[in-house]
C-alpha positions as CSV (number, residue, x, y, z in Angstrom):
1,M,-26.5,30.1,219.4
2,E,-23.0,31.3,219.6
3,C,-20.3,28.7,220.7
4,N,-18.5,29.2,224.0
5,F,-15.2,27.5,223.5
6,R,-14.6,27.7,227.3
7,K,-17.5,25.4,227.8
8,A,-17.4,21.7,227.1
9,A,-19.6,18.6,227.8
10,V,-18.6,15.0,228.3
11,I,-21.2,12.4,227.4
12,G,-20.6,9.2,229.3
13,C,-19.3,9.2,232.9
14,G,-17.6,5.9,233.0
15,S,-13.9,5.5,233.7
16,V,-12.9,7.2,230.4
17,G,-15.3,10.1,230.7
18,A,-14.5,10.7,234.3
19,S,-10.7,10.6,233.6
20,I,-11.2,13.1,230.7
21,A,-13.1,15.4,233.0
22,F,-10.3,15.2,235.6
23,R,-7.8,16.0,232.9
24,F,-9.8,19.1,231.8
25,L,-9.8,20.2,235.4
26,Q,-6.1,19.8,235.7
27,Q,-5.4,21.7,232.4
28,G,-7.7,24.6,233.2
29,T,-8.8,24.5,229.5
30,F,-12.5,25.2,230.2
31,S,-14.4,27.4,232.6
32,H,-17.6,25.4,232.5
33,L,-17.8,21.6,232.2
34,V,-21.1,19.6,231.8
35,L,-21.2,15.9,232.6
36,I,-24.0,13.9,231.0
37,D,-24.7,10.2,231.6
38,A,-27.7,7.9,231.2
39,N,-27.3,7.4,235.0
40,R,-27.9,10.9,236.2
41,A,-26.7,10.1,239.7
42,K,-23.4,8.9,238.3
43,A,-22.9,12.2,236.6
44,E,-23.8,14.1,239.7
45,G,-21.4,12.0,241.8
46,E,-18.5,12.6,239.4
47,A,-19.3,16.3,239.3
48,M,-19.3,16.5,243.1
49,D,-16.1,14.5,243.5
50,L,-14.3,16.7,240.9
51,S,-15.7,19.9,242.4
52,D,-14.1,19.0,245.8
53,G,-10.7,19.5,244.2
54,L,-11.4,22.9,242.6
55,P,-9.6,24.9,245.4
56,Y,-6.4,23.1,244.3
57,G,-7.1,23.3,240.5
58,S,-8.4,25.8,238.1
59,A,-11.4,28.2,238.3
60,M,-14.1,26.1,236.8
61,E,-17.8,25.2,237.1
62,I,-18.5,21.5,237.0
63,A,-22.0,20.2,237.0
64,A,-24.1,17.3,235.9
65,G,-26.5,18.3,233.2
66,G,-28.7,17.3,230.3
67,Y,-28.6,17.7,226.5
68,D,-30.2,21.2,226.7
69,D,-27.0,22.3,228.4
70,I,-24.8,21.5,225.3
71,A,-26.3,24.0,222.8
72,D,-23.6,26.6,223.4
73,C,-20.7,24.2,224.1
74,G,-17.6,24.7,222.0
75,L,-16.7,21.0,222.4
76,V,-18.8,17.9,223.1
77,V,-16.8,14.7,223.9
78,I,-18.6,11.4,223.4
79,T,-17.2,8.5,225.5
80,A,-20.4,6.6,226.1
81,G,-20.4,3.0,225.0
82,A,-19.7,-0.6,226.0
83,N,-16.2,-1.3,227.2
84,Q,-13.7,-3.6,225.4
85,K,-13.5,-7.0,227.0
86,P,-10.3,-9.0,227.4
87,G,-9.5,-10.6,224.1
88,E,-12.1,-8.5,222.2
89,T,-11.1,-6.3,219.3
90,R,-12.4,-2.8,219.1
91,L,-14.3,-3.7,215.9
92,E,-16.3,-6.2,217.8
93,L,-17.8,-3.3,219.8
94,I,-19.6,-1.9,216.7
95,G,-23.0,-3.5,217.2
96,R,-23.4,-2.4,220.8
97,N,-21.9,1.1,220.4
98,I,-23.6,2.2,217.2
99,L,-27.0,1.9,218.9
100,I,-25.7,4.1,221.8
101,L,-24.2,6.6,219.3
102,R,-27.5,6.9,217.4
103,S,-29.4,7.8,220.5
104,I,-26.9,10.4,221.6
105,L,-26.7,12.0,218.2
106,A,-30.5,12.2,218.1
107,E,-30.4,14.3,221.2
108,I,-27.5,16.5,220.1
109,T,-28.9,17.3,216.6
110,A,-32.2,18.2,218.2
111,R,-30.4,21.2,219.8
112,D,-28.7,24.1,218.1
113,F,-25.2,22.8,218.7
114,R,-22.6,24.4,216.5
115,G,-19.4,23.3,218.2
116,I,-17.0,20.5,217.6
117,L,-18.0,16.9,218.2
118,L,-15.1,14.7,219.4
119,V,-15.8,10.9,219.4
120,V,-13.7,8.8,221.8
121,S,-15.9,5.7,222.0
122,N,-14.6,2.6,220.2
123,P,-14.2,1.6,217.4
124,V,-13.4,5.3,217.0
125,D,-12.8,5.4,213.3
126,V,-16.1,3.6,212.4
127,L,-18.0,5.7,215.0
128,T,-16.5,8.9,213.8
129,Y,-17.7,8.1,210.3
130,A,-21.1,7.2,211.5
131,A,-21.3,10.3,213.7
132,Q,-20.6,12.6,210.7
133,K,-23.0,10.9,208.4
134,L,-25.8,10.6,211.0
135,S,-25.4,14.1,212.3
136,G,-25.1,15.8,208.9
137,Y,-22.5,18.1,210.4
138,P,-19.5,19.1,208.2
139,R,-16.6,16.7,208.5
140,E,-14.5,19.5,210.0
141,R,-16.8,19.5,213.1
142,V,-16.9,15.7,213.7
143,I,-13.5,14.2,214.6
144,G,-12.3,11.2,216.6
145,S,-9.5,10.7,219.1
146,G,-7.9,8.5,216.4
147,T,-4.4,7.3,217.0
148,V,-3.3,10.2,219.2
149,L,-2.9,7.8,222.1
150,D,-1.2,5.1,219.9
151,T,1.2,7.7,218.7
152,A,2.0,8.7,222.3
153,R,2.7,5.0,223.0
154,F,5.0,4.9,219.9
155,K,6.9,7.9,221.1
156,Q,7.2,6.6,224.7
157,L,8.4,3.2,223.7
158,L,10.8,4.4,221.0
159,G,12.2,7.0,223.4
160,R,12.8,4.3,226.0
161,E,14.5,2.1,223.3
162,L,16.8,4.9,222.2
163,G,17.5,6.3,225.6
164,V,16.0,9.7,224.8
165,D,13.2,11.9,226.1
166,S,10.0,10.7,224.4
167,R,9.0,14.4,223.9
168,N,11.9,14.7,221.4
169,V,10.6,11.7,219.4
170,H,8.4,12.6,216.4
171,A,6.6,9.7,214.8
172,F,3.1,8.6,213.9
173,I,0.8,5.6,214.2
174,V,-1.8,5.9,211.4
175,G,-4.7,3.9,209.9
176,E,-7.2,2.2,212.2
177,H,-7.1,2.8,215.9
178,G,-6.9,-1.0,216.3
179,D,-5.3,-4.1,215.0
180,S,-4.6,-2.9,211.5
181,E,-2.8,0.3,212.5
182,L,0.7,0.9,211.2
183,A,3.8,2.7,212.3
184,V,5.3,5.2,209.9
185,W,8.9,4.4,210.5
186,S,10.0,6.2,207.3
187,G,9.1,9.6,208.7
188,A,10.3,9.0,212.3
189,N,12.9,11.4,213.7
190,V,14.4,12.6,216.9
191,S,14.4,16.4,217.2
192,G,14.7,16.7,213.4
193,L,17.4,14.0,213.1
194,D,16.3,11.1,210.8
195,L,15.8,8.1,213.0
196,D,18.5,6.0,211.3
197,D,21.0,8.9,211.6
198,F,20.2,9.3,215.3
199,C,20.7,5.6,215.9
200,R,24.0,5.8,214.1
201,L,25.1,8.7,216.2
202,Q,24.0,6.9,219.4
203,G,25.8,3.7,218.3
204,K,22.4,1.9,218.4
205,A,20.6,-0.1,215.8
206,L,16.9,-0.8,215.3
207,S,16.8,-4.1,213.4
208,P,13.6,-5.2,211.6
209,S,12.9,-7.6,214.5
210,A,13.3,-4.7,217.1
211,R,10.9,-2.5,215.1
212,D,8.4,-5.4,214.8
213,R,8.6,-5.9,218.6
214,L,8.0,-2.2,219.3
215,Y,5.1,-2.1,216.9
216,R,3.4,-5.2,218.4
217,S,3.9,-3.6,221.9
218,I,2.1,-0.5,220.7
219,R,-0.7,-2.3,218.9
220,D,-1.4,-4.7,221.8
221,S,-0.9,-2.2,224.6
222,A,-4.6,-1.7,225.3
223,N,-5.2,-5.5,225.5
224,E,-2.3,-5.9,227.9
225,I,-3.7,-3.1,230.1
226,I,-7.3,-4.5,230.0
227,L,-6.0,-7.9,231.0
228,R,-4.4,-6.4,234.1
229,K,-6.8,-3.7,235.2
230,G,-10.0,-4.2,233.2
231,A,-9.9,-0.9,231.2
232,T,-7.7,1.9,229.8
233,Y,-8.5,5.5,230.7
234,Y,-5.6,7.6,231.9
235,G,-3.7,7.5,228.6
236,I,-6.8,8.4,226.5
237,A,-7.7,11.2,228.9
238,M,-4.2,12.7,228.3
239,A,-4.7,12.4,224.6
240,V,-8.2,13.9,224.6
241,G,-6.8,16.8,226.8
242,R,-4.2,17.5,224.1
243,I,-6.9,17.5,221.3
244,A,-9.1,19.8,223.4
245,A,-6.2,22.2,224.0
246,C,-5.6,22.4,220.2
247,I,-9.2,23.4,219.6
248,V,-9.7,25.9,222.4
249,K,-6.3,27.6,221.9
250,D,-6.6,27.4,218.1
251,E,-3.1,25.9,217.9
252,H,-3.1,24.6,214.4
253,A,-1.2,21.6,215.7
254,V,-0.7,18.3,213.8
255,L,-2.3,15.3,215.4
256,P,-3.3,11.9,214.0
257,I,-7.1,12.3,214.7
258,S,-9.8,10.3,213.1
259,A,-11.5,12.1,210.2
260,V,-13.8,11.3,207.3
261,L,-11.7,11.1,204.2
262,E,-12.7,12.8,200.9
263,G,-10.1,11.6,198.5
264,E,-7.0,11.9,200.6
265,Y,-4.7,8.9,199.7
266,G,-7.3,8.1,197.1
267,L,-9.7,7.0,199.9
268,E,-13.2,8.0,200.6
269,G,-16.4,6.6,202.3
270,L,-14.6,6.0,205.6
271,A,-12.8,7.6,208.5
272,L,-9.2,6.8,209.3
273,S,-6.6,8.2,211.8
274,I,-4.4,10.4,209.7
275,P,-2.1,13.3,210.7
276,S,-4.2,16.5,210.5
277,I,-4.0,20.1,211.4
278,V,-6.3,20.8,214.3
279,G,-7.6,24.2,215.5
280,R,-10.6,26.2,216.6
281,N,-12.6,24.9,213.6
282,G,-11.8,21.3,214.4
283,L,-10.3,19.5,211.4
284,E,-8.5,22.1,209.3
285,K,-6.6,19.9,206.9
286,T,-5.9,16.2,206.5
287,L,-2.2,15.8,205.5
288,E,-1.1,13.3,202.9
289,I,2.3,12.5,204.5
290,P,4.9,10.6,202.5
291,L,4.7,6.8,203.1
292,A,7.2,4.1,202.1
293,P,5.6,1.6,199.7
294,P,5.1,-1.1,202.4
295,E,3.5,1.6,204.6
296,R,1.2,2.7,201.9
297,A,0.1,-0.9,201.3
298,A,-0.5,-1.4,205.0
299,L,-2.7,1.8,205.0
300,D,-4.7,0.5,202.1
301,R,-5.3,-2.8,204.0
302,S,-6.4,-0.9,207.1
303,A,-8.7,1.2,205.0
304,Q,-10.2,-1.9,203.4
305,Q,-11.0,-3.3,206.9
306,M,-12.7,0.0,207.9
307,K,-14.8,-0.1,204.7
308,E,-15.9,-3.6,205.4
309,A,-16.8,-2.6,209.0
310,I,-18.8,0.4,207.8
311,S,-20.6,-1.5,205.0
312,G,-23.0,-3.2,207.5
313,L,-24.0,0.0,209.3
314,R,-26.6,1.3,206.8
315,I,-26.2,4.9,207.6
316,D,-25.7,6.5,204.2
């Protein structure tokens, strides 16, 4: 069946899934949105609530549905899974969420789905790898939200520190979407100006301790939000909206999505969040960006943690 890239499905209608659906409504990216949840009434309620706002949004059809409705979707977003608890790492979610992912993929692969699969559930790098292996789809069609949100946090906090619009800050968080992620300070710039040069022009300085403070704020942001409100969902909804726009509009934009690696950085047998070109075909190319020696060592450590997490899944 031919893909309709103006049609998407969100599987899982908890806070994250509902927020993503709301973001899609705001963007006007899709003309048809299907909401799927194990609790059909929940999906119906979210569809009804969102539909009430259509006169003030974009022309769009929003409805609760089932897996038969996804066959012609250009994009299917998986958010279903257990939530991260206060003090819990994303990797500690593996046992609960891999079972949920298996059941969802069994339904998806039973249909003639030919679109892009976007995994948002955590731990996203591990589940992206599992989704690609379990589905058998080409790695280009199975991607994860990766560190797109972490990178936004990096830009926002760095912009605040430097007194500049965060949209002019260009920098990446890479590796695991989790505790072993790393900030690529060596490639950071402000509208093309090397970060150190910009700081000098501004009469500012980013000392090693300041950089470490910013990094820890980024890394620990989700836990801090969870402690205060129980879950994170608005930021990831914005990040997923950005990824979806890249796919639907065939933007060929560079985003640090999670993708299965096949020799990039000398790594394979895992998925990591790495800057990649994203377009209508999903993953178009994973970029081996320059890394300073300490950054490369940190990436290798992050990769080792992912391999250890994957080793117990028994999915190959």
